[in-house]
N, C-alpha and C positions, 0 to 999 in steps of 0.2 A: 424427403427430408429437407428441412429448412437450410438455407445457405448461411444464415446469420443467427446470432444469439442475442438476447436482450441482456445487457450488462447494467446492473444497478449497484451503485456504491452509496451506502447509507451510514451516517453517523447518528448519535443520539439527538443531535440538533437539526439535521437536515438530510434531504436526499441530494447528494452531490452530483450524481450522474444517473441518467436513465436513457440508454440509447441502444440501437441495434448496431452490432459490430461483427466483424468477420472472425476476429481472434482476440484473446485476452492472455496476458502473462501476469502472474501474481506471485508474491513471495511467500510460499508455504513454509511452515515451521521447519520442515526437513529439506527445503530446497525450492527453487522456483518451479512453477508448473505452467503449462500452456493449456488453453481450452479452445476448441473449435466446435462448430455446430455438430450435434449428435454425440457429444462426449458422454461417456459413462457417468452416471450420477455418483457424487461423493461429497462428503463434508470434510473440512480440514481447518486447522488453526493457521493463522497467518502471523508472520513476524513483521516488524516494521520494515518498510522498504518501498519499492516503487511498483505501481500497477501500470502496465502499458496496454493499449488496445489499438486495433487497426480496423479501419473501414475503408476498403478500396486503397487508395494511395494516401489517405489521411490517417495520421497517427496521433495518439494522445498519451500523456503520461501524468501521473500524480503521485504524491507521497502519501503513504498511509501508516498509521500506527498499527499495532497488533490487533488482531480480531479473528473473524471467521469467514469462511467462504462456503457457499452451497453451490455446487455445480450440478446442473440438470442438462439434458440434451439440448434444450432451447433457451436456457436462461442461466446466468451466473449472478448470484447475489453476494456482495461483499459487505459485511457488517464490521465496522471498525470504530474505535473510540474517537479517532481524529483522522482527517484527511485534508490535503490542500492541493489545489491545482497550481500550476506554474505561476499563473497570474496573481494568485493570493500570497505567494511566498515572498517575503522581504529578505533578501540575501543577508544583509547585515544582522538582522534579528535571528536568522537561522544559525549564523556563525556564532553569535553570542550564546544562543541556546545550546549549541554543541559544546562550546567551551565550558559552560556551567555544568552540563551533564557529565562531561569527562572529569571535571574536578570532583563532582559528587561521587562518581564511580571510583575514582582513585582513593577516596577517603574510606571506602568500604572494603571489608574482607569478602572474599568470594563465598564464605560460609554465611554471611549476613543475608537474611531473607530479602532485604531491600536491594541487594546487588543485581539480581536479574531485572528488576524494574529500572535500575539505573542504566543497565546495558541497553534495554529497549529504548530509553530516552536518547541515548547516544545514537543508536541506529536510526531512529526517526528523524532526529536533527540532521544527521548525515544524508539521509534520503532526500530531505527537503533541499539541501544544498546541491546534490547531484541533479535533481529535477530542475531546479532553477538554472544551474549552469549549463545543462544540456539544451534547454529551450531558450534561455535568455541570452 
């Protein structure tokens, strides 16, 4: 059995990451989950949050919007609408995005169909801030 897995993170515009890693942690819709080599295959939806990975003593983290994950014993593919690495995140812009998203969410009723999208925007902006503050 392989000791590593191939992690691929893809958005509609680009392949953000493709590398062999020892482990991955991702924000599943029902809670975070971890993946190691040889994991049982499954598909799941993702909520906005952070994806972290480790290869030896090297670690990486990035912010992702909602999407999907396919886990196989030797490969994990993450398909998301948007993702940003720590280097790509501009902290002031992320804070402004969070404020705008919170304001929009407050203006909606929880029964409004747009409410869940507003919550996702808040969570994605907050994830970007956490990623930038953790690494920067």
